[in-house]
N, C-alpha and C positions, 0 to 999 in steps of 0.2 A: 256829096262832098262831105267829108268827116267833119264834124264840129268840133273845134278846138276844145271847149268846154264839157261837153256830153260826151265827147267821144265819137267813135263810129257809129253812122245811121243805119236805121233797120234795115233801109236798101242795100246797104253794103254787106250786112249778114245775109241777106236771102240771095244777092248776086253771087256771094261765095259760098254758099252752101254745099255744094259739092265738095269744097275742101274741107270744112269742117263738120260733114255729116256724119262720119266716122265717130270723131270726139263725143258728138250729141249722142248719137245712138248708145256709145259705150256708157257715157254719165248717165242716161234714162235706164239702160238694163242693169249696171251695177248697182244704183240706186234702188231699183225695185228688189232686186235679188239679196242685197245686204238689208234691205229695210225688212223685208218678211223674216229672214232668218233672225235677225236682230231682236225680234220679239223673244225669242227663245233666250238671247244673250242677255237682255235685261231682266226677264221673268226669272233666270237662274241666278241672277246677281253676279253675271260674269263680264261686266261691262270692261275691266281691264284686261280680260282673255283677248278681245280683238284687237286692242292697241300692242298688247305683246305680240302676237301672231303677224301684225302687220309689220312690226320692227322686226320681227325674225325674216319675212319676206324680203325687206328692203335691204336688211344684211345678206341675203342670198343673193340679190340683184348686184349688190357692190361686189361680192366674191366672184360673180361671173365676169365683171369687168377686169379686176384686179389679176387673179390668178393666171389668166393666159397671159396677160404682159409678163409675168415670171417664167413661165414653162417657156412660151415663143415668143421673144420679144420682137422679133424682126417681122414675124407673121402677122402679129396681133397690130403692130404698126401699118403694115399693108393692108389690113382689113378694117382698119377704122377709116371711117369719112366723117368729115365734119357735121355734127350736126346729131342730135339724139335719136331721130328716126332713121337716121343713116348708118348708124353702128352694125356692122357686119361681125357676128362671132365667127372666131377662127374654125369652130368645129360645133355639130349640133350638141354635143356635150357641154359647152360653155353659153349655151341659150339661156339670156334671162331667166326666162319664165320657168324653164326647169328648176333653177338653182331657188327661183322664189318659191317654187312649189315644194322643193325637197327641204328649205329651212324651216316652212309653215308647217310641213307634217311633222317634221322633228319637234317644233315648238307644241303641236297637238298633241303630242304623247303625255305632256304633264296634264292634260285633261283624263286622259285613260289611266294613267299611272296611279296606284294609292299611295299618296305621299305619307299617309300615317305611321308607315313602318320605317322612315325616315325621322319620324318624330317632326313633322313639319306640317303645315297647311299648304292647301292648293293654291290660296293666295300668294303666300311666301314663294312658291315655285312660280309662280305668274311675275311676281316683281322680279325674281332672278332673270328669266328669260326676257323681261323687257329690258332690264337695265345691262345684260350681256348684249343683246342685240342691237340695243342703242349705240352702247358703247364702241362695240365692232364695228358698227355701220360708219361712225363717226371717225374711227382709226383708218379703217380700210378706205374711206374715201379721202383723207387726207393725203394717201400713197398714191391716189390717181391724180393725172394731169389732164389728160386728153379728155377723158372721161368725166370731168366733175360737173360739168354744165348736164350731161345726161342724167347722173346720179342725182343730182338736186333735182332734177324735173321728175324723176320717178319719187324722190322721197316726197315732195310737195305739189305735186299736180303741174302738168302742162299739155296742152294740146296737141303739143308736135309730137310727143311721146306715143300717142296712140296712131296704131298701126293695122292695116286690114287684119293682121294675123290677132292682134288684141280684140277685135271686135268678133272676128271668129271665136275665139276661145271663150269670152264673155257671154257671148251669145248661147254657145252651148252650155256650158255651165248654167246659165239662167233657166233654160229649157229643163235640163234635166234634174237641178237641184230642186228648183222650184216645183217642179213637176212631183219629186220624191217628198217635199214637206208639205204639199197640199194633200198628199195621200195619208199621210203619217203622221199629221199635226196633231189630232188628239191623242194619240198614241205617244208623242214625244212630251207633250203637256203632261199626261198622266205620270209617266215615268219620271219626268223632272218635279213634279209635286209630292207625288205619293212612291216612291220605288219599292216600298215593302207591301203595298197593295198592289201594284203592277204585278210584282212577282207573284203573288198569292193568286192572280188572275191568270196567270201562264205567260205574260207577256217576255218576251226578250230584252231587259231592261237594258244589259250591257251592250247588246247589239244596237239597241236605240240610241243610245249615249254615242256610241262610236260613230253611227250614223250622222248624228247631229255635229258632233266635234271636228270629222271629216270634212263636213261640207261647210263649215266654219272656217276651217283651216284653207282647204282648196278655193273656196270663192274669195277670202282675204288675199292669198297669194296673186290670184288673177287678175283681182283689182287692182291689188297694188301695183303691179306691173303696169298696167294701162293707166292709172288716174294717178296714183301716189299715196304715201300711206296716212297723209291729213284726211282727205276726202273719205277714203276707206273707214277709217275709225269713225268718223262723223256718221256714214251712211250706216254702220252697224250697231249705233246706239241712238241718235238722234229719231231718226223717222218712228222707232217702237216708242219712245218716250211720246213724241207728239200724239201718234194713235191711242195710246194708254190715258193719255190726259182728256182725250175728247171723249172716249166710251169706255164702259167697262164690258161690253159684250165681246167676249174675245175673238170669235171667228170675225167680227166687223175690226177687230184690232189689227189682224193680220193683213186683211184687204185695204186699211187705210194706211199701215205702215209701207205697204208694196207702192201704193199711190205717191205717198209723201216722199218716200225716197226717191222714186222717177222722177217726181216733179222738183225736186232738190238737185239732181243731177242736171237735166235738162236746164231748169231755169237759172241754177248757177252759172251754168256756161253761157248762158245767152246773156246774163246781167255782167258776166266778166269780159265779153266780147264790147257788150255795149260799154263799159266804163274803163276797158282797156287794163283790167285788173288781172291778178293770179288765178288762174281758174281751180287750182284745187281749193284756195284759201275762199274763194267767193262761192263755190258748191258747198262748203261747211258753213260760211255763214248765212247761206240761205236756208240750209235744214236748220242753223240754231234761231234762224227768223221766225221759222214757221212752229217751230217747238215754243218759242216764246208767245206768240199769237195764240197759239192753244191755250197755253198755262194762264194767259190775260182772261181770254174767253171762258176758262174752267172758273177762275177766281170771280169774274164777274157772275157768271150764273149762279155759284155758290151764294154769294152775299144776296142775290135776287131771290133764290131759295129761301134764305134765311129769313129774310123781310117779308117774306110771304107767310111764314110759319108764325112770325111774331105778330104780324099786323093783323 
């Protein structure tokens, strides 16, 4: 039986595992994928980029709900069934994941383009993308009535949003993108730290950067559709920060960031079930808690080593 104070029991979670397993798998895979890619995001000081792309993906999802209601109101109403997991797109063209990917790819062009010709910095363009996407998502969301709960679930994360197709897409992206990053991680680091030296060595710096930016955009788009913008932003930043706080060995950083991201996704979901808490916020809090523990450990270790040198 459920405990009124402690929430559902572990036995209930195990008994209903068949219902929640897709959401748990997506949380773990998304955390692992974004955790690994997030190392490049943090090292290249592109933390704001993942948030801007996540906002753009959320705007794309909101537009996929709103535009069909304008184009074909009757067909849209007939295709809508109560509940975020039961929304039926009137056409493949209006599939939310496609709009999320398209919006994310457009936002990713900010990385590829050179803003110097506009007398602007890349950070200022990222701020523009973030603000326009965020404002657009809020405005479009205010025009949606039936799908308001759907959109809120996508923006902030909800287990019921995770559909079998979300699991397939996130799993496929994890295998392909993590595989690509595992092969190219040294080249991507070199191109990010010393692009001039990389060019002298004959490395395709621009192609490497395009691969990195597109992989960030694609992973953020797919994971935002499945989990929500809040945990996606957290997974793309916090696990990498945790790994960097624990070690300076860059190869180990990628491995730890992947594991911490997966643990945040799975552990956050389990904690949210046990405490009857919002999934996306709990996954974010779990990643933040792991980062806090890593920082405390690093601070304690630094003090211990400092005392050893002076003693």
